[in-house]
VEXKOL-127060 format. One record per residue: x, y, z of N, C-alpha, C in turn; residue in one letter. Coordinates in steps of 0.1 Angstrom, whole numbers, padded with zeros to 4 digits, always signed. Layout:
BEGIN
XYZXYZXYZA;...
END
This chain:
BEGIN
+0389-0579+0211+0387-0576+0193+0372-0569+0198M;+0362-0576+0207+0346-0572+0206+0346-0557+0211S;+0355-0555+0218+0355-0539+0222+0358-0532+0210G;+0370-0534+0204+0372-0529+0190+0359-0528+0179N;+0355-0541+0177+0347-0542+0167+0331-0534+0173A;+0330-0531+0185+0317-0527+0188+0320-0510+0188A;+0333-0506+0189+0336-0493+0185+0336-0489+0171F;+0338-0498+0165+0341-0497+0149+0323-0496+0143T;+0316-0504+0152+0300-0503+0147+0296-0490+0151L;+0296-0488+0164+0292-0474+0170+0298-0462+0158T;+0311-0461+0157+0317-0452+0148+0308-0453+0137D;+0305-0463+0129+0301-0462+0115+0288-0456+0116S;+0279-0461+0125+0265-0455+0126+0267-0440+0129L;+0276-0436+0134+0276-0420+0138+0280-0416+0122V;+0288-0419+0118+0295-0415+0103+0281-0416+0092L;+0277-0426+0095+0260-0426+0085+0254-0414+0090A;+0249-0414+0102+0241-0402+0104+0248-0389+0101A;+0260-0385+0103+0269-0373+0098+0265-0372+0084V;+0269-0385+0077+0269-0379+0062+0252-0380+0057L;+0243-0388+0064+0229-0385+0060+0223-0368+0062S;+0227-0363+0076+0224-0348+0076+0233-0342+0068V;+0244-0343+0063+0253-0333+0052+0245-0335+0040V;+0242-0350+0039+0237-0348+0023+0222-0342+0025G;+0216-0343+0032+0205-0332+0035+0206-0318+0034T;+0214-0311+0044+0216-0301+0041+0224-0297+0024L;+0232-0304+0021+0234-0304+0007+0225-0301-0004V;+0212-0313-0003+0199-0309-0010+0196-0301-0008L;+0192-0298+0005+0185-0283+0008+0190-0272+0002A;+0204-0269+0004+0210-0258-0004+0210-0260-0018Q;+0212-0272-0024+0209-0272-0037+0194-0268-0044G;+0186-0270-0033+0170-0265-0038+0171-0251-0037A;+0174-0245-0027+0173-0233-0023+0181-0225-0033T;+0195-0229-0038+0202-0221-0050+0191-0223-0061T;+0188-0232-0063+0176-0236-0080+0166-0224-0080R;+0160-0223-0065+0148-0217-0063+0153-0200-0065Q;+0162-0198-0057+0167-0182-0058+0173-0181-0074R;+0177-0190-0087+0180-0185-0095+0168-0185-0105A;+0158-0194-0100+0145-0191-0109+0139-0178-0106R;+0135-0174-0092+0133-0162-0089+0138-0152-0097L;+0153-0151-0097+0163-0141-0106+0159-0141-0117A;+0155-0151-0123+0150-0150-0139+0136-0147-0141V;+0128-0153-0131+0112-0145-0132+0116-0128-0129C;+0121-0126-0120+0122-0110-0116+0130-0101-0129T;+0137-0107-0136+0147-0105-0149+0137-0102-0160A;+0128-0112-0159+0120-0113-0172+0108-0102-0172N;+0102-0101-0157+0090-0094-0156+0096-0078-0156L;+0108-0075-0154+0110-0064-0153+0114-0058-0171G;+0115-0067-0181+0113-0066-0195+0101-0061-0197V;+0093-0074-0194+0079-0069-0200+0071-0058-0193V;+0077-0052-0181+0073-0042-0174+0079-0032-0184N;+0091-0029-0186+0096-0020-0196+0086-0018-0208K;+0084-0031-0214+0077-0031-0228+0063-0021-0225A;+0058-0027-0213+0046-0018-0210+0045-0004-0213V;+0054+0002-0205+0058+0014-0203+0061+0018-0217L;+0064+0013-0223+0073+0017-0237+0065+0021-0247A;+0053+0010-0244+0040+0010-0254+0032+0021-0251F;+0031+0023-0240+0021+0035-0232+0030+0049-0237A;+0043+0048-0238+0051+0063-0240+0046+0065-0257A;+0044+0056-0262+0043+0058-0279+0022+0058-0283E;+0018+0057-0274+0005+0057-0271+0000+0070-0265Q;+0006+0080-0263+0005+0093-0259+0000+0090-0244H;+0011+0082-0239+0012+0079-0223+0001+0072-0220D;-0007+0063-0228-0018+0057-0226-0015+0040-0223Q;-0020+0036-0212-0015+0023-0210-0025+0014-0219F;-0019+0000-0223-0027-0008-0229-0041-0012-0222P;-0048-0022-0225-0060-0028-0217-0074-0026-0221G;-0078-0011-0229-0093-0011-0230-0095-0021-0241L;-0105-0026-0235-0114-0037-0246-0117-0032-0259P;-0113-0039-0268-0112-0041-0282-0129-0043-0288D;-0135-0035-0294-0147-0040-0300-0148-0052-0306P;-0138-0054-0313-0135-0064-0326-0125-0075-0318E;-0124-0074-0306-0114-0086-0301-0121-0089-0288D;-0127-0100-0284-0132-0105-0272-0122-0111-0263S;-0108-0110-0266-0100-0117-0258-0094-0107-0247R;-0093-0112-0235-0094-0101-0223-0081-0096-0223S;-0079-0081-0218-0066-0074-0220-0057-0078-0210P;-0068-0086-0201-0058-0090-0185-0046-0099-0193W;-0044-0107-0201-0035-0116-0208-0032-0111-0219W;-0037-0105-0228-0035-0104-0243-0034-0090-0242W;-0029-0081-0235-0022-0069-0234-0006-0075-0241Y;-0005-0087-0241+0013-0092-0244+0010-0090-0261K;+0001-0087-0267-0002-0088-0283+0002-0075-0286E;+0001-0061-0275+0005-0051-0281+0019-0046-0278K;+0022-0053-0266+0036-0046-0261+0047-0056-0263V;+0045-0071-0268+0055-0078-0271+0068-0075-0281K;+0064-0065-0290+0074-0060-0301+0082-0051-0290G;+0080-0046-0279+0089-0037-0271+0097-0047-0264Y;+0095-0058-0262+0100-0069-0258+0114-0077-0265A;+0114-0075-0275+0122-0078-0288+0116-0092-0297G;+0103-0094-0296+0097-0107-0301+0087-0101-0314L;+0091-0107-0324+0080-0108-0336+0072-0119-0339T;+0063-0119-0347+0058-0132-0351+0047-0136-0341G;+0041-0151-0346+0029-0154-0336+0036-0157-0319E;+0028-0154-0310+0031-0159-0297+0032-0170-0300S;+0041-0179-0289+0042-0193-0288+0051-0195-0273S;+0053-0206-0272+0060-0210-0259+0073-0207-0260P;+0081-0202-0271+0095-0199-0271+0094-0186-0266K;+0086-0178-0264+0085-0166-0258+0088-0164-0243D;+0103-0172-0241+0108-0171-0230+0106-0157-0219L;+0104-0148-0226+0109-0137-0216+0095-0131-0210V;+0084-0140-0215+0071-0136-0209+0063-0150-0200F;+0080-0161-0197+0076-0171-0185+0084-0172-0175A;+0078-0171-0168+0084-0171-0152+0086-0189-0151C;+0099-0196-0146+0103-0210-0145+0093-0213-0136P;+0090-0208-0125+0081-0212-0114+0067-0215-0117E;+0062-0209-0131+0050-0210-0131+0043-0221-0132D;+0033-0223-0126+0027-0240-0126+0012-0240-0129R;+0008-0227-0134-0009-0226-0139-0020-0228-0126G;-0029-0228-0133-0039-0230-0123-0050-0241-0124Y;-0055-0239-0134-0070-0251-0133-0061-0259-0144T;-0056-0257-0156-0049-0264-0167-0037-0271-0159D;-0035-0283-0167-0023-0290-0163-0010-0287-0169P;-0008-0275-0169+0005-0268-0172+0005-0256-0172M;+0016-0249-0171+0020-0235-0167+0013-0226-0178P;+0008-0214-0175+0003-0206-0180+0011-0204-0195F;+0027-0200-0193+0033-0195-0202+0035-0210-0214H;+0026-0223-0213+0027-0233-0221+0016-0232-0228A;+0008-0220-0222-0008-0225-0230-0011-0212-0241S;-0017-0218-0250-0024-0206-0257-0033-0198-0254A;-0041-0208-0248-0056-0200-0240-0050-0186-0232R;-0037-0184-0227-0031-0173-0218-0021-0167-0229F;-0020-0166-0241-0010-0163-0245+0003-0166-0243D;+0006-0175-0242+0020-0180-0237+0024-0169-0228F;+0021-0170-0214+0023-0156-0209+0023-0158-0195N;+0031-0157-0183+0030-0161-0171+0023-0147-0162S;+0024-0137-0170+0024-0124-0163+0012-0117-0169Y;+0003-0110-0159-0010-0104-0161-0008-0087-0162V;-0016-0081-0170-0016-0067-0169-0027-0064-0157L;-0024-0055-0148-0031-0045-0140-0048-0041-0152N;-0055-0052-0155-0063-0047-0162-0075-0055-0162A;-0079-0061-0152-0092-0068-0149-0104-0057-0150V;-0109-0056-0164-0118-0045-0164-0136-0047-0161T;-0135-0058-0148-0152-0058-0144-0154-0047-0138L;-0170-0045-0140-0173-0034-0131-0173-0033-0116P;-0163-0022-0111-0161-0021-0097-0147-0023-0093G;-0144-0029-0102-0129-0036-0098-0115-0025-0100L;-0106-0021-0093-0093-0010-0095-0086-0020-0109P;-0081-0011-0115-0074-0017-0126-0068-0003-0133N;-0056-0003-0142-0052+0006-0149-0055+0008-0164I;-0062-0001-0167-0066-0003-0182-0069+0011-0190A;-0058+0015-0200-0062+0024-0212-0061+0040-0203G;-0056+0037-0193-0054+0049-0183-0041+0057-0187L;-0042+0073-0189-0031+0080-0188-0022+0078-0179P;-0009+0078-0181+0002+0078-0171+0000+0088-0158L;-0002+0100-0165-0004+0109-0157-0016+0109-0144G;-0021+0102-0149-0037+0100-0141-0033+0088-0128S;-0020+0084-0130-0017+0077-0118-0009+0081-0104I;-0017+0087-0094-0013+0088-0086+0001+0093-0076H;+0001+0074-0076+0014+0070-0071+0018+0059-0075Q;+0027+0063-0086+0035+0051-0096+0042+0042-0086P;+0047+0049-0079+0059+0037-0069+0049+0025-0063K;+0036+0028-0061+0028+0019-0055+0021+0013-0063R;+0015+0020-0075+0005+0011-0083+0011+0000-0090T;+0007-0011-0091+0009-0022-0101+0005-0020-0116L;+0019-0024-0123+0014-0024-0137+0013-0038-0144S;+0022-0046-0139+0022-0059-0146+0030-0069-0137V;+0020-0082-0133+0031-0090-0123+0026-0106-0126M;+0032-0115-0117+0026-0128-0118+0016-0126-0118E;+0004-0139-0125-0007-0143-0121-0012-0145-0111W;-0003-0148-0095-0003-0152-0084-0008-0141-0075T;-0003-0127-0081-0006-0116-0074-0022-0116-0071A;-0029-0121-0081-0041-0116-0080-0051-0128-0072H;-0043-0139-0068-0051-0150-0059-0055-0145-0043A;-0043-0145-0038-0028-0146-0036-0024-0158-0035P;-0013-0165-0043-0006-0175-0044+0007-0169-0043L;+0017-0182-0042+0033-0175-0046+0038-0191-0051S;+0047-0186-0067+0052-0195-0071+0065-0197-0067W;+0071-0189-0053+0087-0187-0050+0089-0191-0035H;+0079-0189-0029+0079-0189-0017+0067-0195-0011R;+0062-0208-0018+0049-0214-0014+0046-0222-0001S;+0035-0215+0003+0032-0222+0016+0021-0236+0011K;+0018-0237+0001+0009-0247-0005+0017-0259-0013T;+0031-0254-0012+0035-0267-0023+0035-0263-0036G;+0029-0271-0043+0026-0275-0056+0011-0268-0058R;+0008-0269-0049-0010-0271-0049-0017-0255-0051E;-0024-0252-0057-0030-0239-0059-0041-0233-0052N;-0043-0240-0038-0052-0237-0028-0044-0238-0014S;-0052-0234-0005-0059-0224-0006-0053-0212-0007P;-0059-0202-0012-0053-0185-0013-0047-0185+0003F;-0040-0172+0004-0037-0172+0020-0028-0157+0017Y;-0031-0149+0029-0027-0136+0030-0008-0138+0030C;-0005-0126+0025+0009-0124+0026+0018-0135+0015D;+0010-0142+0006+0019-0148-0001+0023-0137-0012A;+0035-0142-0015+0047-0132-0023+0048-0134-0038E;+0044-0125-0044+0044-0124-0060+0055-0113-0066S;+0059-0115-0075+0070-0106-0081+0060-0097-0091V;+0064-0085-0088+0052-0078-0096+0063-0064-0100A;+0055-0058-0114+0063-0047-0118+0054-0035-0117G;+0057-0021-0113+0052-0009-0109+0052+0003-0120F;+0044+0008-0120+0040+0019-0131+0055+0029-0130V;+0062+0031-0118+0076+0036-0119+0088+0030-0127D;+0082+0016-0129+0095+0009-0137+0102-0001-0127G;+0099-0001-0113+0109-0009-0106+0100-0021-0106H;+0105-0034-0102+0103-0047-0099+0107-0053-0084V;+0096-0059-0082+0102-0062-0063+0091-0077-0064A;+0096-0084-0053+0086-0095-0048+0083-0087-0036L;+0068-0089-0038+0059-0082-0025+0049-0092-0021V;+0047-0090-0007+0036-0098-0004+0023-0092-0004P;+0008-0098-0006-0003-0097-0013-0013-0099-0006I;-0023-0089+0001-0030-0089+0010-0042-0098+0007Y;-0046-0107+0013-0062-0115+0015-0070-0115+0026Y;-0083-0110+0024-0090-0109+0034-0096-0121+0037D;-0092-0132+0032-0099-0147+0034-0112-0149+0025G;-0118-0141+0017-0128-0139+0012-0127-0137-0002Y;-0124-0124-0005-0120-0118-0017-0108-0120-0027N;-0110-0123-0041-0099-0123-0046-0087-0110-0043A;-0075-0111-0045-0067-0102-0041-0069-0089-0051A;-0073-0092-0065-0074-0082-0073-0085-0076-0074Y;-0095-0080-0063-0108-0071-0063-0107-0059-0055T;-0093-0058-0048-0097-0044-0039-0082-0043-0035Q;-0081-0030-0032-0069-0027-0028-0064-0030-0012D;-0053-0031-0010-0050-0037+0003-0052-0029+0016P;-0052-0032+0030-0052-0024+0042-0038-0019+0040I;-0039-0003+0046-0027-0001+0052-0016-0009+0055P;-0002-0006+0052+0009-0012+0058+0015-0022+0042G;+0006-0022+0034+0014-0029+0019+0019-0018+0011Y;+0025-0021+0000+0034-0014-0007+0030-0015-0018D;+0019-0019-0020+0013-0018-0036-0005-0014-0037Y;-0009-0014-0048-0021-0009-0048-0027-0013-0064Q;-0040-0015-0064-0045-0019-0081-0048-0008-0088F;-0054+0002-0079-0063+0013-0082-0052+0025-0085S;-0057+0034-0092-0048+0045-0098-0049+0056-0089P;-0055+0058-0081-0057+0067-0071-0046+0069-0057Q;
END
């Protein structure tokens, strides 16, 4: 009896360990599936937003949105949305219900809420390549014909591309620091395609302040 009891106990312990491993794998697989689904939603949404930006440009003499309005002090970086949202099927005042402008993985930055839940960012997870500070590369207000490499030049993208951080394959978990090189962001390009791309970081300057070194498939500047 003692031998059978010992065998039963050992067998139970092995079974418990196996079930624990299986449970961990199932949970991990479930988390991976959810992450992929959220990435797919974010990519699809940004595809719609990118098309809206290009459609706006096509009706504005092929000129990108983003030039500062003398009567509007809001940054075109975020508030380009007000010019293009109609091309994404939205009408009326912007709100958290504008789901096409929302990435499900958006965790915001300084505020305790996602960008797409905040009026301060026009309920928007995505930024235009339109940081118009002196000396910074951008395409704000430029004609489409002036973009020399449309397949490489960024149009609109997740905010994280400006850091860089990642909402999808994050090396910092839910934290927004530190910035790190090759953090991946979903980005839309002037030629219309959308992709998850690694973003260059030199260790000192935010990514949007400069084009990357050779070897990367994007650039902020129109040249």
